[in-house]
N, C-alpha and C positions, 0 to 999 in steps of 0.2 A: 505494499500499501505506498501509495508517494505521500508527499508531505501536506500536497494538496486536500488529498481524499479523506488523509484523518479528520475524526469525529471534534469538530470547533469548539462541541458545547456538550454540557451534561444529559441531556437528550440525546441528543446524537452517536454518544458515546452507550450509552445504553440500549438501546437501536440497533448498532453494531455486534452486541453481541462479546464486548470486547469482557476480560478476567482478566482482576486483581490481584496475584497472588504474591506472598511473603519477599522480602530478597533471597532467606535460604532458599529457598521453594527454588525463587527463578534461575540460581546461582547453579545447584541442587540438579535441574532441568539442561540447563546450557552445557554444562557438565556429560551426564549421559548422553546428549547429546555426539557432544567430544567424541564422548568414548568411541559410539558406536562407529563416527566413521574412519578414527583411526588419529582425531587432529590432535597434536598435541595444546597443551594449554597457554604454554607459555613458547615465545618464537626469541631463537638469541642464548635461551639459559642454557647451560651444557653442564653431563657431570650427575644432574641431578637424579636420570632418568629411574636408574633403580634402589636408589634409597631417598628422595625428599618431595619429590614428587609423586610417589605412591601416596608417601603421608594427608601428603594435600588435598591427593585429592577424595583419600579415606572421608577429612575431616569437612571436608564443602558434602560428603553424602550425609552426612549424618548431621549439620546443621552446626557441625564445633566455630566457636570462633577459634582463633591461629596466633599463637605466640612464633615468630621464629626467634631461632638463639644459634648465636654464631660468633664469632668473629669478621672485624673489618672486611667488607670487599668480599661477602660472599651471595650477593641477586638478593638480596631481604626485601631492601627497599624494591626493585625490580620484583620480586614476583609477588607481591602485593598490590603493586600496577599493573600486573598483567593478569592478575582477578577479574578489575574490568572488563575482560574482554567473558570473562562468561554473565555482563548484561545483559537483560535485553539492551538492543537499539536505541527505542523510545520510551518511555513509557508516558501516562499521560498527568499532570497533574492539576489543580486548580487551582488558572491564571490567576500572575505576583504570588503565590504562594511562596515564602523562606523556608519552609523546611519539608519540600516535595509533597504537600497533603494529598491524600489520594483522594478522587475522585468522588470515591463509592463511599469514602472512610476518612474523610477530615475529623483531625487531630485538632488543628488550632484554632482558637477564636476567629482567626480575620476568615479563614474558610469557613468555620462553619456560617459565619455572619451571614455572607453573601452569599453561600448556596440557602441560606433560610431566607433570602432576600430575592434573588432571582431561578428559584428551581431548577428546571430545566433548563434554560436557557442560562445555568450558569457558563461563563467561559471555560474551557479548557488550552491548554498549552503544552504542547510535546519535548520532555528535555533526554535531550542525549543521556550516553552510559556515562562519559565523561564528565558530564555533572554533576554523577550520583559516588563520586571517590574525595571525596577529602583527607588530607594526608598535614600529618603535624610532626615537629622533632622536638621531640620536648623536652624543656631548658628548666633550670631552675625557678625561671622566672616567669611560667607556664602558671595564669590563672584560673578558678573556674569563670570567672567569666568568658575566654578563650575557646574553653574544652563544652563549655553548658549554657551560660547568657547571662545578663548580665540586664538590671533596672538600666534606660535608654534614658537617659537626664531630657534629654532636646524633649520624649515623648511626654515629661510630669510637667514640661514647661508649655508643650501647648495647652494643659490645660485637661489631661487624665486623670487618672486616681490613681495612685502606688495601687489599689487595690487593684486595679486593673489589668489583666493579661497585656492585654495590648500593650503592655509601658515595656514591654518585655525585650529587649533583643537578642537575640539567638544565637549560642556560639556555634562554631565546626560543628560538633556532634549532627543537633539535633537539627542543620541546615544540611547535612550528608542524611538525612532519614528516606530511608527505600530506597539507602547507598551501601557503601564500603568507606569504614572511615579506618585509616592507617596508624597510625604512634609511636612512629623512633625512638628508642633508645630510654627504653621505659621507664628504664630504672634512677635515669636523672629524671624524673615526675613527683615533686615533691611526695615527703607523704601524703600529705591534709586532700594535697590536690587527684591522689590515687583512690583515694574514700568518694571519691566524689563518683569515680564512676561505677562504682559495683554494682547502683541502682541501674546504671549501661548496659550492664554488664549480665545482670542476671531478671531482673523487673522489666526494662528496657522500659524505663522513666524514667523524669529527671528531675529535682527539686532545685528549684530560683529563687533566693533571697528566702526561705522563709514563706511565700505564697505558695498555696495548694492549687498549686498547678502539675496533675499528669498528664504527662504526654507521653504516652503509649509509645516509642517509636524502635521502628524498625531498620534498624542498624546489621551489620557485620562489621565484629571488629577484629584489625588485624593488629600486630605489636610486633618488636625486632627489639632487641636485646646483645647487651653484647654476657657470656658465661659469665666471667669473670665476677661481672655486677650483679649478674639476678641469682647467681647459686652461691659466692661468697661473702656478699659485702652484707647483704641481707636487707636491700632496699628496694626490696617491691614488699607490699606488706601481702601475709599469707590469703587473707579471703578474698583479694585480684590475683596473684596465682591462681589461685582453687577456682576463681572465675571461669580462665582460658580451656575449653575441651582439650583443647591438643595441642603439646609442647613440639613443635620442631625442630629438631638438633642439622643445621644445616651442614656442610666444611669444605675445605678447600677443593683444587683437579687434584684427584689422586693418584692421577700420572702425570710425564712433561707434558707426553702426548696432550694430552686433553686440556692443559694451558697452555700449550701452542695457537694449538685450534680457539681457545676466547682470547687469548692475546692479538691473534690477527682479524678476528673478528673486530674487538673493542678498538684497536690502537686504529688514532683519525690518521688521513692518507690527506691529500692535498693532488694536486694537478701538477706535475715536477717539470714543467717549459720543457719537455721535450728532451727527459731524460729522464728511461728508464729504470727503476728502481727493482735492483733483483737483492733477496735477500735469503741466504742458502741456507740451505734446510739444520747445518751443520752452528750455523751462527742463533738461528730464533732456538735445537737444540739449548745451547748456552747457557739466554738470559732465561729459559725457562725454569734451567737446572740452579742456574745463581739464586733466584725464587725460592724450592725449592729446599734447598740447603740451606739456608736464613731457619724456613719451617722447623729445620731441625740443629738450628747451633743452638750452642748453652752462652754463647754470647750474646745471642738476642735475645728480649721480652718475648717471647711466646703467651703472656697473657692477653694482649689486645691482637696479635697475629702480623701474620704476612702478608697482604692484601691480594689480589690476583692485579690490583692496578699499580703496584710495581712493576710485572711482567708490561702490562702496557706501556706503562711509562719507561720502561728502560727500552722500551722497540724500537716507541719513536722516538727517541735521544737513539740512539745509532742510528735507523737511519738518517735521521736529520744531517746526524757527523757525517756522513758516508754520502749525504748530500750535494751538503757547501761543499769537498772534495772536490768535485765533478765539476763540479760548477767554478770553482777558480778555476781548476787543471782544463776545463771546456772539454770534458768526457762528453759521452753519450749515452756513460753505464753508471748507474750509482752502485756497488755492492760494499756492502760493512764488513772492516776485518776485526782484524782482531787491537789493533792499536785503534780504534774508533770505542772501544770497550773503555774507555776514562772518561764520555759522555755520559756512562749510568750515576754514576759518582753523585751528581747534578740530581739524579729524581731516583735514586736508592733513597742518600742519607734519611730525608724525613719520612721515610714509610718503616721506618726500621724503630725498635726503642733498643740501646743497649739495657744491659743487664748496670753496667756500670758508666759512669760518663766519663766523656773529653772526647774532641772534636778529633784529634789525632790516633787512637783506639776507634776512632769509628772509619779511619781511612783503612785504620790494618786488616780493620775487620772485614773489610767490603771487599779488598786485595785479599783476601784469602776465601773467601764467599767465589769472586770469578776468579781465580787459578784453579779449587776446587772444580768446580763446572767446565772448564777449559779440559783438567787434565778429564774426565770422567768423557767428555764427549767427542777426545779427542781418540781413546782406547775404546770405545765403540765402534767406529772406523778402523782401527789400525793398529799392530804393532809392533811396538820401536824397531824388531827381530825386520821387519818391509825395511828398515833404513838403513843396516849396516853399512851397502858404500860409500851412501851420503851423507853417514855420522863419519865416514874413516874422509873423505875427503874436508870436513872443518875440522879434525886432525893432522891432513895436513895440511894445513893452513885457510885454506875459506873461509872469508869471512862475509853475509849478508848486511846491509844495512835495512833499515824499514821506520815508515812514516805512515803516521794519519793521515800527512799533506801531502804523501808521494806520487808522485805520477806512475797510472798505474804498467805505462810501457819499460819502466825501472824494473820494474818486477820480472815484465817479460828475456829481459834481456838477461835477467839475475838468472834464469830458471834453463837455459844451455846451459849452464855450469852446474849446474846440478846434478848427481848421477840419480835417479829413481823418483828427483819432484813430479815431473812429467805425467808418472804414471800415477804418482799418488793422486796426485788432479784428477785426472780420468775417476779416480775411483770415490770421487768428492761427486758426482757427477756433476762438474760444474760443465759451465762453456768456453768455449777458446776466447771469449772476452778476455780486454786485456785486465779490466779492472776488478772480472771473476777469480782467472788466475791469482792477481795480488791478493782474494781475501784470503784463498786455498793455500798458498807461501804462507801468509802468518802465519794459519792456523799451525799447518803442521810444524813448521820450524820453532812455536813457541809451545805443545802438544811434546815436541823433543825438549825444548830444555826442564819443561818442567818434569818429565820422567829424567830430568837427568842425564842428559844424550848429551846437550850440546852448553855450554853456558851463554850468559847473556849480563851484557850491560847498559845502561842504562846514557842515551847521550843528552844533550843538552842545546836538539835545536829545538827550532816553531813543530808543534803536529807528535811533541813524546815521541821519541825519537828514541830506536832502539840499534844495538850490537849481537849480531851472534857470529858468537866462535865457536871453536875447537876449544 
Protein backbone atom coordinates (compact mmCIF):
# COMPACT_ATOMS: atom_id res chain seq x y z
CA UNK A 1 0.00 0.00 0.00
CA UNK A 2 1.48 3.34 -1.08
CA UNK A 3 1.55 6.37 1.20
CA UNK A 4 -1.20 7.97 -0.86
CA UNK A 5 -3.50 5.00 -0.23
CA UNK A 6 -2.86 4.71 3.50
CA UNK A 7 -5.82 5.52 5.78
CA UNK A 8 -5.77 9.12 6.89
CA UNK A 9 -8.45 9.05 9.57
CA UNK A 10 -9.43 6.73 12.38
CA UNK A 11 -12.57 5.77 10.47
CA UNK A 12 -10.63 4.84 7.34
CA UNK A 13 -8.21 2.85 9.50
CA UNK A 14 -11.08 0.83 10.96
CA UNK A 15 -12.54 0.17 7.53
CA UNK A 16 -9.15 -1.00 6.19
CA UNK A 17 -9.09 -3.84 8.69
CA UNK A 18 -5.66 -2.80 9.95
CA UNK A 19 -4.73 -4.48 13.22
CA UNK A 20 -2.27 -3.11 15.76
CA UNK A 21 -0.09 -5.55 17.71
CA UNK A 22 2.27 -4.95 20.66
CA UNK A 23 5.87 -4.21 19.70
CA UNK A 24 7.13 -7.54 21.06
CA UNK A 25 4.64 -9.42 18.93
CA UNK A 26 5.61 -7.28 15.95
CA UNK A 27 9.32 -8.04 16.44
CA UNK A 28 8.55 -11.72 16.91
CA UNK A 29 6.36 -11.93 13.80
CA UNK A 30 8.93 -10.24 11.57
CA UNK A 31 11.75 -12.39 12.99
CA UNK A 32 9.78 -15.53 12.17
CA UNK A 33 9.43 -14.24 8.62
CA UNK A 34 13.19 -13.75 8.33
CA UNK A 35 13.89 -17.18 9.81
CA UNK A 36 11.61 -18.80 7.27
CA UNK A 37 13.26 -16.97 4.38
CA UNK A 38 16.78 -17.62 5.68
CA UNK A 39 17.47 -13.88 5.86
CA UNK A 40 19.93 -12.59 8.46
CA UNK A 41 18.55 -10.17 11.04
CA UNK A 42 21.79 -8.16 11.09
CA UNK A 43 23.70 -6.95 8.05
CA UNK A 44 27.44 -6.48 8.40
CA UNK A 45 27.75 -8.27 11.77
CA UNK A 46 30.25 -11.13 11.50
CA UNK A 47 31.33 -13.91 13.81
CA UNK A 48 28.16 -14.14 15.88
CA UNK A 49 26.24 -16.58 13.69
CA UNK A 50 26.67 -19.51 16.08
CA UNK A 51 27.03 -17.68 19.38
CA UNK A 52 25.32 -14.33 19.90
CA UNK A 53 22.65 -14.18 17.20
CA UNK A 54 20.88 -17.43 18.24
CA UNK A 55 20.54 -15.98 21.76
CA UNK A 56 19.08 -12.76 20.37
CA UNK A 57 16.59 -14.76 18.31
CA UNK A 58 15.54 -16.72 21.39
CA UNK A 59 15.06 -13.54 23.41
CA UNK A 60 12.89 -11.94 20.74
CA UNK A 61 10.81 -15.08 20.28
CA UNK A 62 10.33 -15.10 24.06
CA UNK A 63 9.47 -11.40 24.16
CA UNK A 64 12.34 -10.66 26.54
CA UNK A 65 14.25 -7.41 26.99
CA UNK A 66 17.99 -7.75 26.29
CA UNK A 67 21.22 -6.57 27.85
CA UNK A 68 24.39 -6.99 25.77
CA UNK A 69 27.38 -7.68 27.98
CA UNK A 70 30.75 -7.16 26.34
CA UNK A 71 33.91 -5.10 26.02
CA UNK A 72 34.16 -2.10 23.73
CA UNK A 73 34.08 -2.64 19.99
CA UNK A 74 31.95 -5.79 20.00
CA UNK A 75 29.07 -4.44 17.86
CA UNK A 76 26.66 -4.06 20.79
CA UNK A 77 25.27 -0.74 19.60
CA UNK A 78 25.18 -1.90 15.99
CA UNK A 79 23.05 -4.89 16.93
CA UNK A 80 20.69 -2.75 19.02
CA UNK A 81 20.21 -0.45 16.05
CA UNK A 82 19.84 -3.46 13.75
CA UNK A 83 16.77 -4.60 15.67
CA UNK A 84 14.94 -1.71 14.00
CA UNK A 85 14.81 -3.87 10.86
CA UNK A 86 12.44 -6.21 12.70
CA UNK A 87 9.87 -3.43 13.08
CA UNK A 88 7.12 -2.87 10.50
CA UNK A 89 7.96 -0.32 7.85
CA UNK A 90 5.19 2.00 9.05
CA UNK A 91 2.57 2.09 11.77
CA UNK A 92 -0.40 4.43 12.31
CA UNK A 93 -0.46 6.89 15.21
CA UNK A 94 -2.84 9.63 16.28
CA UNK A 95 -1.81 12.71 14.33
CA UNK A 96 0.57 14.91 16.31
CA UNK A 97 0.98 12.44 19.16
CA UNK A 98 4.24 12.88 21.06
CA UNK A 99 4.26 9.27 22.25
CA UNK A 100 3.08 7.38 19.14
CA UNK A 101 -0.45 6.81 20.46
CA UNK A 102 -2.23 3.79 18.99
CA UNK A 103 -5.38 5.23 17.33
CA UNK A 104 -7.42 2.28 18.65
CA UNK A 105 -6.08 2.43 22.22
CA UNK A 106 -4.62 5.90 22.97
CA UNK A 107 -2.82 6.38 26.29
CA UNK A 108 -2.00 10.11 26.40
CA UNK A 109 -4.50 12.73 27.50
CA UNK A 110 -3.92 14.69 24.30
CA UNK A 111 -4.81 11.74 22.06
CA UNK A 112 -7.79 10.69 24.16
CA UNK A 113 -9.25 14.20 24.08
CA UNK A 114 -8.73 14.47 20.33
CA UNK A 115 -10.51 11.17 19.65
CA UNK A 116 -13.31 12.09 22.03
CA UNK A 117 -13.78 15.32 20.06
CA UNK A 118 -13.31 14.10 16.48
CA UNK A 119 -14.31 10.44 16.64
CA UNK A 120 -13.76 8.62 13.36
CA UNK A 121 -12.60 11.89 11.80
CA UNK A 122 -9.53 11.88 14.05
CA UNK A 123 -6.54 12.35 11.72
CA UNK A 124 -4.00 9.54 11.55
CA UNK A 125 -0.37 9.75 10.46
CA UNK A 126 2.09 6.98 9.61
CA UNK A 127 5.56 6.83 11.13
CA UNK A 128 8.50 4.84 9.80
CA UNK A 129 10.53 2.36 11.79
CA UNK A 130 13.46 4.76 12.24
CA UNK A 131 11.26 7.11 14.27
CA UNK A 132 10.45 4.26 16.62
CA UNK A 133 14.02 3.82 17.87
CA UNK A 134 15.70 5.96 20.50
CA UNK A 135 19.15 5.63 22.00
CA UNK A 136 20.74 7.18 25.07
CA UNK A 137 24.30 7.01 26.27
CA UNK A 138 24.11 6.63 30.04
CA UNK A 139 26.11 9.28 31.86
CA UNK A 140 26.22 10.23 35.53
CA UNK A 141 24.34 13.46 34.78
CA UNK A 142 21.42 11.71 33.03
CA UNK A 143 18.19 12.67 34.76
CA UNK A 144 14.71 11.23 35.14
CA UNK A 145 13.52 14.14 33.02
CA UNK A 146 15.76 12.96 30.16
CA UNK A 147 14.42 9.42 30.26
CA UNK A 148 10.84 9.69 31.49
CA UNK A 149 9.71 13.31 31.61
CA UNK A 150 9.23 16.46 33.61
CA UNK A 151 6.71 19.24 34.20
CA UNK A 152 7.08 21.82 31.42
CA UNK A 153 7.21 25.31 33.02
CA UNK A 154 6.24 26.92 29.72
CA UNK A 155 2.99 24.96 29.65
CA UNK A 156 2.33 25.98 33.25
CA UNK A 157 3.01 29.61 32.32
CA UNK A 158 0.42 29.30 29.55
CA UNK A 159 -2.25 28.85 32.22
CA UNK A 160 -2.49 25.11 32.79
CA UNK A 161 -2.69 23.71 36.31
CA UNK A 162 0.20 21.67 37.71
CA UNK A 163 -2.24 18.83 38.21
CA UNK A 164 -3.03 18.81 34.48
CA UNK A 165 -1.41 15.90 32.69
CA UNK A 166 -0.94 18.14 29.65
CA UNK A 167 1.78 20.09 31.51
CA UNK A 168 4.15 17.12 31.18
CA UNK A 169 7.06 17.18 28.75
CA UNK A 170 7.78 13.55 27.90
CA UNK A 171 11.28 12.08 27.97
CA UNK A 172 12.93 9.68 25.57
CA UNK A 173 11.25 6.49 26.76
CA UNK A 174 7.60 7.63 26.43
CA UNK A 175 8.49 9.16 23.07
CA UNK A 176 9.68 5.70 21.99
CA UNK A 177 6.33 4.12 22.83
CA UNK A 178 5.57 1.23 20.44
CA UNK A 179 9.25 1.05 19.56
CA UNK A 180 12.74 0.15 20.80
CA UNK A 181 14.66 2.07 23.44
CA UNK A 182 18.40 1.40 23.84
CA UNK A 183 20.57 2.63 26.68
CA UNK A 184 24.31 2.24 26.28
CA UNK A 185 26.78 1.74 29.16
CA UNK A 186 23.99 1.13 31.65
CA UNK A 187 26.29 0.94 34.74
CA UNK A 188 27.16 4.63 34.28
CA UNK A 189 23.56 5.54 35.09
CA UNK A 190 23.16 6.83 38.65
CA UNK A 191 21.44 4.31 40.91
CA UNK A 192 18.54 6.65 41.69
CA UNK A 193 17.90 6.93 37.95
CA UNK A 194 18.10 3.16 37.55
CA UNK A 195 15.26 2.90 40.06
CA UNK A 196 13.17 5.00 37.70
CA UNK A 197 13.52 2.31 35.03
CA UNK A 198 12.02 -0.45 37.16
CA UNK A 199 8.40 0.32 36.31
CA UNK A 200 9.26 0.66 32.63
CA UNK A 201 10.83 -2.81 32.62
CA UNK A 202 8.13 -4.67 34.53
CA UNK A 203 4.83 -2.79 34.85
CA UNK A 204 5.39 -0.87 31.60
CA UNK A 205 4.27 2.45 33.03
CA UNK A 206 5.86 5.71 34.18
CA UNK A 207 5.57 8.01 37.16
CA UNK A 208 6.37 11.69 36.76
CA UNK A 209 6.88 14.03 39.74
CA UNK A 210 4.44 12.11 41.88
CA UNK A 211 1.54 12.67 39.48
CA UNK A 212 -1.04 9.96 39.26
CA UNK A 213 -0.21 9.44 35.63
CA UNK A 214 -0.23 5.91 34.32
CA UNK A 215 1.05 5.43 30.80
CA UNK A 216 0.98 1.75 29.88
CA UNK A 217 3.93 2.08 27.51
CA UNK A 218 4.74 -0.55 24.93
CA UNK A 219 8.54 -0.39 24.74
CA UNK A 220 11.17 -3.00 23.95
CA UNK A 221 14.24 -2.20 26.07
CA UNK A 222 17.83 -2.99 25.08
CA UNK A 223 20.91 -2.11 27.13
CA UNK A 224 24.66 -2.58 26.92
CA UNK A 225 27.33 -2.81 29.59
CA UNK A 226 30.98 -3.66 30.08
CA UNK A 227 31.37 -6.89 32.10
CA UNK A 228 33.83 -5.22 34.48
CA UNK A 229 31.27 -2.59 35.44
CA UNK A 230 28.32 -4.96 35.36
CA UNK A 231 29.61 -7.86 37.43
CA UNK A 232 32.48 -6.65 39.59
CA UNK A 233 31.71 -3.12 40.71
CA UNK A 234 28.08 -3.66 41.58
CA UNK A 235 26.99 -0.53 39.74
CA UNK A 236 23.70 -1.93 38.49
CA UNK A 237 21.03 -2.33 41.12
CA UNK A 238 19.94 -5.94 41.58
CA UNK A 239 16.21 -5.39 40.83
CA UNK A 240 17.11 -3.83 37.48
CA UNK A 241 19.39 -6.75 36.57
CA UNK A 242 16.48 -9.05 37.34
CA UNK A 243 14.20 -7.20 34.92
CA UNK A 244 16.23 -8.11 31.82
CA UNK A 245 15.01 -11.38 30.38
CA UNK A 246 18.21 -12.28 28.52
CA UNK A 247 21.80 -11.34 29.26
CA UNK A 248 23.79 -11.95 26.07
CA UNK A 249 27.59 -12.09 26.16
CA UNK A 250 29.34 -10.70 23.11
CA UNK A 251 32.95 -11.44 22.15
CA UNK A 252 35.80 -10.43 19.87
CA UNK A 253 36.56 -12.22 16.57
CA UNK A 254 37.87 -15.67 17.42
CA UNK A 255 40.22 -15.94 14.42
CA UNK A 256 42.49 -13.58 12.51
CA UNK A 257 40.58 -14.48 9.34
CA UNK A 258 37.38 -13.13 10.84
CA UNK A 259 39.21 -10.08 12.17
CA UNK A 260 40.44 -9.41 8.63
CA UNK A 261 36.93 -9.73 7.19
CA UNK A 262 35.59 -7.18 9.69
CA UNK A 263 38.62 -4.93 9.29
CA UNK A 264 38.41 -4.72 5.51
CA UNK A 265 34.63 -4.31 5.60
CA UNK A 266 34.67 -1.43 8.06
CA UNK A 267 37.79 0.45 6.91
CA UNK A 268 37.04 3.82 5.35
CA UNK A 269 38.12 4.01 1.72
CA UNK A 270 38.48 7.01 -0.57
CA UNK A 271 39.11 7.58 -4.23
CA UNK A 272 42.87 7.41 -4.76
CA UNK A 273 43.12 9.66 -7.84
CA UNK A 274 44.32 7.01 -10.25
CA UNK A 275 46.54 5.15 -7.76
CA UNK A 276 45.65 1.50 -7.26
CA UNK A 277 45.77 0.45 -3.60
CA UNK A 278 46.65 -3.21 -3.04
CA UNK A 279 46.97 -4.68 0.46
CA UNK A 280 48.61 -8.13 0.39
CA UNK A 281 47.06 -10.80 2.56
CA UNK A 282 50.17 -11.11 4.75
CA UNK A 283 49.96 -7.40 5.60
CA UNK A 284 46.31 -7.83 6.58
CA UNK A 285 47.28 -10.84 8.70
CA UNK A 286 49.99 -8.89 10.48
CA UNK A 287 47.58 -6.08 11.38
CA UNK A 288 44.96 -8.54 12.63
CA UNK A 289 47.57 -10.52 14.57
CA UNK A 290 48.76 -7.36 16.35
CA UNK A 291 45.26 -6.98 17.77
CA UNK A 292 44.97 -10.64 18.72
CA UNK A 293 48.33 -10.55 20.48
CA UNK A 294 47.24 -7.40 22.32
CA UNK A 295 44.19 -9.25 23.64
CA UNK A 296 46.49 -11.87 25.16
CA UNK A 297 49.24 -9.55 26.36
CA UNK A 298 49.98 -9.33 30.09
CA UNK A 299 51.28 -5.80 29.52
CA UNK A 300 47.85 -4.59 28.41
CA UNK A 301 44.80 -4.26 30.64
CA UNK A 302 42.15 -6.69 29.45
CA UNK A 303 39.38 -5.24 31.62
CA UNK A 304 38.16 -2.85 28.95
CA UNK A 305 39.25 -5.01 26.03
CA UNK A 306 41.10 -4.33 22.78
CA UNK A 307 38.57 -3.24 20.21
CA UNK A 308 38.30 -4.30 16.58
CA UNK A 309 38.49 -0.56 15.97
CA UNK A 310 42.23 -0.88 16.57
CA UNK A 311 42.58 -3.26 13.63
CA UNK A 312 40.47 -0.97 11.47
CA UNK A 313 42.43 2.18 12.38
CA UNK A 314 45.79 0.42 11.94
CA UNK A 315 44.71 -0.88 8.54
CA UNK A 316 43.64 2.60 7.46
CA UNK A 317 46.94 4.15 8.61
CA UNK A 318 49.01 1.51 6.82
CA UNK A 319 47.12 2.15 3.60
CA UNK A 320 47.44 5.92 4.02
CA UNK A 321 51.20 5.73 4.57
CA UNK A 322 51.68 3.63 1.44
CA UNK A 323 49.42 5.95 -0.56
CA UNK A 324 51.41 8.97 0.58
CA UNK A 325 54.60 7.32 -0.66
CA UNK A 326 53.05 6.46 -4.03
CA UNK A 327 51.88 10.06 -4.48
CA UNK A 328 55.30 11.50 -3.73
CA UNK A 329 57.12 8.95 -5.90
CA UNK A 330 54.57 9.32 -8.71
CA UNK A 331 53.88 5.57 -8.68
CA UNK A 332 50.70 3.97 -10.02
CA UNK A 333 50.30 1.41 -7.25
CA UNK A 334 50.37 1.74 -3.46
CA UNK A 335 51.23 -1.40 -1.51
CA UNK A 336 51.88 -1.26 2.27
CA UNK A 337 55.30 -2.44 3.47
CA UNK A 338 56.73 -3.52 6.81
CA UNK A 339 58.32 -0.08 7.15
CA UNK A 340 54.81 1.39 6.99
CA UNK A 341 54.03 -0.27 10.31
CA UNK A 342 55.46 2.75 12.12
CA UNK A 343 52.23 4.48 11.08
CA UNK A 344 50.19 2.21 13.38
CA UNK A 345 51.74 3.58 16.57
CA UNK A 346 49.44 6.61 16.46
CA UNK A 347 46.34 4.47 15.91
CA UNK A 348 47.29 1.89 18.55
CA UNK A 349 48.28 4.04 21.52
CA UNK A 350 44.80 5.41 22.11
CA UNK A 351 43.16 2.00 21.97
CA UNK A 352 45.11 0.06 24.57
CA UNK A 353 45.48 0.59 28.29
CA UNK A 354 48.72 -0.57 29.85
CA UNK A 355 48.90 -2.25 33.22
CA UNK A 356 51.60 0.29 34.15
CA UNK A 357 51.90 3.80 32.80
CA UNK A 358 54.67 5.47 30.79
CA UNK A 359 54.98 6.65 27.19
CA UNK A 360 58.33 4.93 26.58
CA UNK A 361 56.99 1.63 27.81
CA UNK A 362 53.90 1.99 25.60
CA UNK A 363 56.12 2.23 22.53
CA UNK A 364 58.04 -0.86 23.61
CA UNK A 365 54.83 -2.80 24.12
CA UNK A 366 53.54 -1.85 20.66
CA UNK A 367 56.90 -2.70 19.09
CA UNK A 368 56.79 -6.10 20.78
CA UNK A 369 53.27 -6.72 19.45
CA UNK A 370 54.32 -5.79 15.91
CA UNK A 371 57.39 -8.02 15.99
CA UNK A 372 55.36 -10.91 17.34
CA UNK A 373 52.77 -10.46 14.58
CA UNK A 374 55.44 -10.36 11.85
CA UNK A 375 57.16 -13.51 13.14
CA UNK A 376 53.89 -15.40 13.44
CA UNK A 377 52.80 -14.42 9.93
CA UNK A 378 56.20 -15.03 8.34
CA UNK A 379 56.36 -18.53 9.81
CA UNK A 380 52.98 -19.32 8.28
CA UNK A 381 54.37 -18.68 4.82
CA UNK A 382 58.01 -19.74 5.06
CA UNK A 383 60.62 -21.76 6.87
CA UNK A 384 63.95 -20.06 7.47
CA UNK A 385 65.53 -23.10 5.79
CA UNK A 386 64.01 -21.83 2.53
CA UNK A 387 66.53 -18.98 2.56
CA UNK A 388 69.87 -20.71 3.20
CA UNK A 389 71.39 -19.31 -0.01
CA UNK A 390 70.09 -15.82 0.68
CA UNK A 391 71.37 -15.83 4.26
CA UNK A 392 74.77 -17.07 2.98
CA UNK A 393 74.89 -14.13 0.58
CA UNK A 394 74.33 -11.73 3.48
CA UNK A 395 77.03 -13.52 5.46
CA UNK A 396 79.35 -12.92 2.52
CA UNK A 397 78.78 -9.17 2.55
CA UNK A 398 75.40 -8.50 0.93
CA UNK A 399 73.54 -5.58 2.52
CA UNK A 400 70.13 -4.13 1.72
CA UNK A 401 68.68 -0.78 2.73
CA UNK A 402 64.94 -0.23 3.10
CA UNK A 403 62.75 2.76 3.88
CA UNK A 404 59.06 3.63 3.71
CA UNK A 405 60.02 6.55 1.44
CA UNK A 406 62.22 4.54 -0.96
CA UNK A 407 61.14 4.24 -4.58
CA UNK A 408 59.77 0.78 -5.39
CA UNK A 409 62.11 0.32 -8.38
CA UNK A 410 65.10 0.42 -6.04
CA UNK A 411 63.80 -2.77 -4.44
CA UNK A 412 63.39 -4.40 -7.85
CA UNK A 413 67.03 -3.67 -8.69
CA UNK A 414 68.16 -5.13 -5.37
CA UNK A 415 66.15 -8.32 -5.85
CA UNK A 416 68.30 -9.22 -8.87
CA UNK A 417 71.25 -9.66 -6.47
CA UNK A 418 69.39 -11.86 -3.97
CA UNK A 419 69.37 -15.62 -4.47
CA UNK A 420 65.97 -17.13 -3.76
CA UNK A 421 64.15 -13.83 -3.29
CA UNK A 422 62.21 -13.99 -6.54
CA UNK A 423 60.88 -17.48 -5.77
CA UNK A 424 59.87 -16.39 -2.27
CA UNK A 425 57.98 -13.39 -3.62
CA UNK A 426 56.11 -15.67 -6.02
CA UNK A 427 55.11 -17.80 -3.03
CA UNK A 428 53.44 -14.71 -1.55
CA UNK A 429 51.21 -14.58 -4.65
CA UNK A 430 52.25 -11.03 -5.43
CA UNK A 431 52.01 -9.36 -8.79
CA UNK A 432 55.18 -8.35 -10.59
CA UNK A 433 54.49 -4.68 -9.97
CA UNK A 434 57.45 -2.87 -8.33
CA UNK A 435 55.37 -1.72 -5.35
CA UNK A 436 54.29 -5.30 -4.62
CA UNK A 437 57.87 -6.57 -4.97
CA UNK A 438 59.08 -3.90 -2.52
CA UNK A 439 56.47 -4.99 0.01
CA UNK A 440 57.44 -8.64 -0.34
CA UNK A 441 61.17 -7.89 0.04
CA UNK A 442 60.66 -6.01 3.29
CA UNK A 443 58.42 -8.76 4.71
CA UNK A 444 60.97 -11.47 3.97
CA UNK A 445 63.95 -9.50 5.26
CA UNK A 446 62.18 -8.55 8.49
CA UNK A 447 61.01 -12.12 8.98
CA UNK A 448 64.56 -13.40 8.65
CA UNK A 449 65.80 -10.72 11.03
CA UNK A 450 63.22 -11.55 13.70
CA UNK A 451 64.11 -15.23 13.28
CA UNK A 452 67.70 -14.20 14.06
CA UNK A 453 69.15 -14.98 10.66
CA UNK A 454 69.91 -11.38 9.63
CA UNK A 455 71.15 -8.33 11.50
CA UNK A 456 69.29 -5.05 11.24
CA UNK A 457 70.54 -1.54 11.93
CA UNK A 458 68.22 1.42 12.01
CA UNK A 459 69.29 4.36 9.88
CA UNK A 460 68.78 8.00 10.79
CA UNK A 461 67.07 8.89 7.51
CA UNK A 462 63.66 10.19 6.57
CA UNK A 463 61.14 7.36 6.39
CA UNK A 464 62.55 5.31 9.25
CA UNK A 465 65.10 3.47 7.16
CA UNK A 466 66.98 0.30 8.10
CA UNK A 467 69.93 -1.74 6.82
CA UNK A 468 69.90 -5.53 6.75
CA UNK A 469 73.20 -7.38 6.76
CA UNK A 470 74.72 -10.71 7.77
